[in-house]
C-alpha positions as CSV (number, residue, x, y, z in Angstrom):
1,M,-51.5,203.0,140.2
2,V,-50.3,202.4,136.6
3,I,-47.0,204.2,137.2
4,I,-46.4,202.3,140.5
5,I,-47.0,199.0,138.8
6,L,-44.7,200.0,135.8
7,L,-41.9,201.0,138.2
8,I,-42.2,198.0,140.4
9,N,-41.9,195.7,137.4
10,I,-39.0,197.6,136.0
11,V,-37.1,197.2,139.3
12,Y,-38.2,193.6,139.7
13,V,-37.0,192.5,136.2
14,S,-33.8,194.4,136.5
15,F,-33.1,192.6,139.8
16,F,-34.1,189.3,138.1
17,T,-31.7,189.9,135.2
18,I,-28.8,190.8,137.5
19,R,-29.5,187.8,139.7
20,M,-29.4,185.5,136.7
21,I,-26.1,186.9,135.6
22,L,-24.6,186.6,139.1
23,T,-25.8,183.0,139.3
24,L,-24.1,182.2,135.9
25,K,-20.9,183.9,137.1
26,G,-20.9,181.7,140.2
27,Q,-21.6,184.5,142.8
28,R,-24.3,182.5,144.6
29,Y,-24.4,184.4,147.9
30,L,-24.9,187.8,146.2
31,A,-27.4,186.2,143.8
32,A,-29.3,184.7,146.8
33,L,-29.4,188.1,148.5
34,I,-30.7,189.8,145.4
35,S,-33.3,187.1,144.9
36,T,-34.7,187.8,148.4
37,I,-35.3,191.4,147.5
38,E,-36.5,190.5,144.0
39,V,-39.2,188.2,145.3
40,V,-40.6,190.8,147.7
41,I,-40.8,193.3,144.8
42,Y,-42.5,190.7,142.6
43,V,-45.1,189.7,145.1
44,V,-46.0,193.4,145.8
45,G,-46.3,194.2,142.0
46,L,-48.2,191.1,141.1
47,G,-50.5,191.7,144.1
48,L,-51.3,195.1,142.9
49,V,-52.2,193.8,139.4
50,L,-54.3,190.9,140.7
51,D,-56.2,193.1,143.1
52,N,-57.2,195.4,140.2
53,L,-57.5,192.8,137.4
54,N,-60.6,194.5,136.1
55,Q,-58.5,197.4,135.0
56,I,-56.7,196.4,131.8
57,H,-54.2,199.4,131.9
58,N,-52.7,197.8,135.1
59,L,-52.0,194.6,133.2
60,V,-50.5,196.6,130.3
61,A,-48.3,198.5,132.8
62,Y,-47.2,195.2,134.2
63,A,-46.2,193.9,130.8
64,V,-44.5,197.1,129.6
65,G,-42.6,197.3,132.9
66,Y,-41.4,193.8,132.4
67,G,-40.0,194.6,128.9
68,I,-38.4,197.8,130.1
69,G,-37.0,195.9,133.1
70,V,-35.2,193.5,130.7
71,I,-33.5,196.4,128.9
72,V,-32.6,198.2,132.2
73,G,-31.2,195.0,133.6
74,M,-29.0,194.4,130.6
75,K,-27.7,198.0,130.7
76,I,-26.8,197.6,134.4
77,E,-25.0,194.4,133.6
78,E,-23.1,196.1,130.8
79,K,-22.0,198.8,133.2
80,L,-21.0,196.2,135.9
81,A,-19.1,194.2,133.3
82,L,-18.5,191.3,135.6
83,G,-15.9,188.6,134.9
84,Y,-13.3,188.2,132.2
85,I,-13.3,187.8,128.4
86,T,-10.9,185.8,126.3
87,V,-10.1,187.3,122.9
88,N,-8.4,185.3,120.2
89,V,-6.7,187.4,117.6
90,I,-5.2,186.3,114.3
91,T,-3.0,188.7,112.5
92,A,-0.3,188.8,109.8
93,E,2.9,187.0,110.9
94,D,5.1,190.0,110.3
95,D,3.1,192.0,112.9
96,R,5.2,190.9,115.9
97,D,4.8,194.2,117.7
98,L,1.1,193.6,118.5
99,P,1.8,191.1,121.4
100,R,4.5,193.3,122.9
101,M,2.4,196.5,122.6
102,L,-0.6,194.7,124.3
103,R,1.6,193.4,127.1
104,E,3.0,196.9,127.7
105,K,-0.6,198.0,128.2
106,G,-1.0,195.2,130.9
107,Y,-2.9,192.6,128.9
108,G,-2.1,188.9,129.3
109,V,-1.0,187.7,125.9
110,T,0.0,184.2,124.7
111,N,1.1,184.2,121.1
112,W,2.2,181.5,118.6
113,L,2.9,181.0,114.9
114,A,-0.1,179.7,113.0
115,Q,-0.8,178.6,109.4
116,G,-3.7,180.2,107.6
117,L,-5.2,179.8,104.1
118,E,-3.0,182.7,102.8
119,G,0.2,181.7,104.7
120,N,1.8,182.3,108.1
121,R,-0.2,184.1,110.7
122,Q,0.3,185.1,114.3
123,S,-2.3,183.8,116.7
124,M,-2.8,185.4,120.1
125,Q,-5.0,184.6,123.1
126,I,-5.6,187.6,125.4
127,L,-7.4,187.5,128.7
128,T,-8.9,190.8,130.1
129,P,-11.5,191.9,132.5
130,R,-14.7,192.6,130.6
131,K,-14.6,196.3,131.6
132,Y,-11.5,196.6,129.3
133,E,-13.0,194.6,126.5
134,L,-14.0,197.5,124.2
135,K,-10.7,199.3,124.8
136,L,-8.8,196.1,123.9
137,Y,-10.7,195.9,120.6
138,Q,-10.0,199.5,119.8
139,T,-6.2,199.0,120.6
140,I,-6.0,195.9,118.3
141,K,-7.8,197.7,115.5
142,E,-5.6,200.7,115.7
143,I,-2.5,198.5,115.4
144,D,-3.9,196.1,112.9
145,P,-7.2,197.0,111.3
146,K,-7.3,193.7,109.4
147,A,-6.9,191.5,112.5
148,F,-9.4,188.7,112.9
149,I,-10.9,188.8,116.4
150,I,-13.1,186.3,118.2
151,A,-14.1,186.7,121.9
152,Y,-15.8,184.5,124.5
153,E,-16.2,184.3,128.2
154,P,-14.2,181.7,130.0
155,K,-16.1,179.8,132.7
156,T,-13.0,178.9,134.8
157,I,-9.6,180.5,135.2
158,H,-6.8,178.9,137.1
159,G,-3.1,179.7,137.4
160,G,-0.9,182.1,135.5
161,F,0.8,185.2,136.8
162,W,-1.4,187.7,135.0
163,V,-4.7,186.9,136.9
164,K,-3.0,187.8,140.2
165,A,-1.9,191.1,138.8
166,V,-5.3,192.0,137.4
167,K,-7.1,191.1,140.7
168,K,-4.8,193.6,142.3
169,G,-5.7,196.2,139.8
170,K,-2.4,196.3,137.9
171,L,-3.8,196.5,134.3
172,N,-2.6,199.7,132.7
173,E,-5.4,202.0,131.4
């Protein structure tokens, strides 16, 4: 019984985590489908615990399963890597090859001259699918180990030629 409760809660919380992420990403229909499955799993698991409330190890299994489910859900989300990431990079002005090299790899790069505390800099804004995020960081650090990098997830993307190409799978690996 303990193992069943533990597994049910791991699956339930993993579904819960994924549903929340899908909801935040605007994928409401898939999130609704997952929530339907999630609530059935939740009711079954909670029912097992409540029917056997006099056995503390069932409650402990429920709580531990919840914690493990959060971790499993986060790992699944990392593997799915839904959505896009915007990466702002500031590098030395004389490093004009970085935007060209990133474009050759298929990244969408907008760059401009910026002024920093220590003089001229080159600023870039790069949009990439999240599944290529770590590879992008690695590429930037190989070309300019001193580059200043900030990343965030855009909520809305509209327009631009690059988004169409990425949706068709044109980003070079």
